[in-house]
Residue, then its C-alpha position, 0 to 999 in steps of 0.5 A: m591506268t588513269s592519273l589525276c591531278v598530275n603535277p610532274a614539276r613537283v616531283s623532285r629528280t631523285d624521286r623520279v629516279a626512285m620511281e624508275l628503280r626496278a624492283g628486286v626479285s622478292k617482296q622483301g628485296i623491294r621493302e629493303q630498297i624502299w626503306d633504304y632509299m627513304e632514309a638515304q634521301n631524308i624522306a622518312e619521318f617519325p616514327w623511327p626506325v623506318h625499316r619494318r614499318i609502313p613508313n611515314f614520310k614528309d608531306a604525308y598530310l598533303a597526300c592525305q588531303n588528296i582523298k577529297d579529290l575522289e568523288f566517292f569520298a563525300k558519299t562514304q559513311e563508314v571508313k576503315v583506315d589503318p592505324d599507320k602514322p602516314l594515314e593520320g590525315v585521312r583519319l582526321l578528315a573522316l572525323q571532321s566529316k562526321k563519318t564513322l571511323l573504324v581502325p583495326t585493333p593492334r595485331l588483331r589481338t582483341g578483335l577486328f575493329n575499334r570505332i573512334t568516338p570523339p567526345p560530344g562537342a569535340t574541338k579541332d584539337i581533340l579531333r586531331k588527337c583522336a586521329t593519332s595512335q594515342g587517340v585511337r587508344d583513348y577514344s575508341v570502343p570495340v566493334d563486336l563481330d555480330a555488329r552490322v558493318l558496311v565499309d564504304l572505303v578502305v584505306v591501307g598503308s603500303v611500303a611499295v605500290s605499282e601504278k597497276g595496283w599491286r601492293i606490298g606491305k611491311g610483311e606481316g600480312f595484317a592488311d590482307l588478313e583484315y580485308a579477308m576478314m571483312a569479306s568473310m563478314g560481308a562488310v566489303s565487296q569487290g566494289t568497295p574502293v581501296v586507297t593507299i597513301v604513299h610518297d612518290c618514291q614508293v610508286i615503283d614497278i612490281p613484278e606481277a609474279l610476286l603477287e599471291d592469292h591473298d594479296l590485297t590490291v588497290d584502286y587509288i594511290l595518293t601521293p603528295t603530287r598525284v592521285i592515281a586511279t589504277g584501274c586494277e581488275r585483279p579480284k580482291p580476296t573474297g574471304i579467308i584462305w584458311s590453308k595459309i593460316s597457321c595454328s600459332m596465328m589462330g592462337r594469337i588472334p581470337i577473332l580468327r577462331s570465331l570466324r573459323s567456327r562460323e565457316k566450319q558450321a557453314g560447311r566450308d573447308v577450314t583446314l589450316k596450313d599446319e593441319q595439312p601434313h596430318l591429313e596426308a599422314r592419315s591418308q597413308h593408313s586408309a588409301p582409297p581405291g585408285t591411288v598411287r603411293r610414292p616411296g616414302g610419301p603419302a598416297q596420292p589420288e590417280a590423276g584421272s581417278p574416274n570416281g573422284e571421291d577424294v577430289p573436292s567438288d570446289t576444285v577445277y582441273v586445267g589440262n593440256l597446258p603448253q609446254d613452256t607455259r608460266v604460272s603467271e600466264l595462266k593466272k592472267a588468263l584466269r583473271e581475264r575470264g573472271a575465274a581467279p581461284l582462291r588458290l592454285t596448285w601448279q603442275g607445269p611439268q605435267h601440263r596441268a594445274f588445279l584451281h581451288f575455289l571457295d565452294p562448289a558453286s564458285a567452281q561451277e561458275a568458273l568452269s563455265r567461264l573457262q570453256g574454250l580457253h586458249l593458251g598459245a595454240n592449245t585449247l585447254k581442257v577444263e573440267l571439275a577435278g575427278q571428272q578427267r579420265a585416267s590419263d590426262p593430255a600429259g599422261g601419267h599420274a599426279r605427283d605431289p602438288h607444288p603450290d605457286h606460292 
C-alpha cells in the first residue's frame, strides 16, 4: 500500500477515530456505521437523507481536485464517472480537460452510458451545469451498445473503502454491474484504473471475508487530505456473473437482456439465479448414471463420477483441503496464483471446493497455475471437475453445494 500527498495534520481528531473504527460483521452494518457517523459529526452535505446514498460530504470538491495528481489522468481520453453528487468535481474536470465523459444512465433503465455533450462554446458556468445531475439529463446523448467504447478511467462512489482497495457501495450493486457490463463489452480491462472519492472518515478496515466475486475493487482512493494508491491485486470482475442476476432484474434492465442474448449466442452459460431450481427439478426426472438422490431433494452427480458428463468443463475441483481451512484462506491462495474464479462452491466439511470459470480455456489456465498448491501441510488435489476418481480424499459423495456468498 502506498499513500501519496499525505497531510495528517489536516485530518481532524474525530476523523482519525472514524478511520480506526472497526467495521461490523456485515456490509449493511458498515454502511449504517458510516452514515450515522457522517450525520452525527456534521460531515454530510446535500442531498438528504444521507442514508441509502453514496454520501456527499464537505470538501468533496477538494477531494476531486486530487485526481489531477494521478499521472495517468492527463493521458485519459474517455472517462466513466458515476452520477453521484460527491463526484461532481471530477465530472467538471473531465469536461474542462475536453475528455469524453460517460455517465451511467439512472438505474440502467435506458442503456448503459450517456455521453455528456456540452454545447459549442460552452462557458464555465455551462460546464459546471453539465457536471451536475440536471446537466447530465439536459446535455447528454445515449451511447449505443454497438458503439466502440474504450474507457481509460473509471470513477465510482463508495459508502466505505479500505486502504487495501476493498469497496462497499450503497447496496444496490449498480457500480459492480456497470463494471461487469463494461468488461463484457471489452470497454475496460484489468489494467483500467478504478478511482473512488470519499471523506477521510469513510476509509476504514473492511474484512476481506465480506468480499464477493462480483465486487469491484479500487486502485486509488481520493480524500480531501490524501491520495492513496491501494496496490490492490485482487482481480476485478471479467464479465457478468449471470447466476447472480434475477429474472426481475432482467425485466428492469433492457441492456442486460441484449448482453445476455449475445453471450448466449457465443455459447456461454447465461443461466439466471431464478432458473437454477428449475434446472434441478428437471434433473430429478432424468437423472444420469452415477447420481445419488437425497430424500426430498434433487439428484446430484457422484463426487467422483468417472465420466463427468454432467460437470461443466469450466469447473475445477480442489480437494484435500486441510480440516480447518476457511474459505477466505482458499480465496487468498487462488488470487496469489492468479486463478481467482468467477464463483466458488464451498464444501469445507468434505474438504473440497469447486471453482467456476468463464469458459473451459480459463479453467485450463487456472488448472495449470494451481498445480502444486499447498495449504498448511496439505498438497491440494486440483483437476477438472469430473476427472476426479469415485472417492475424493475426504471420501463420500457430493452433497448440495453451499456457495460462500
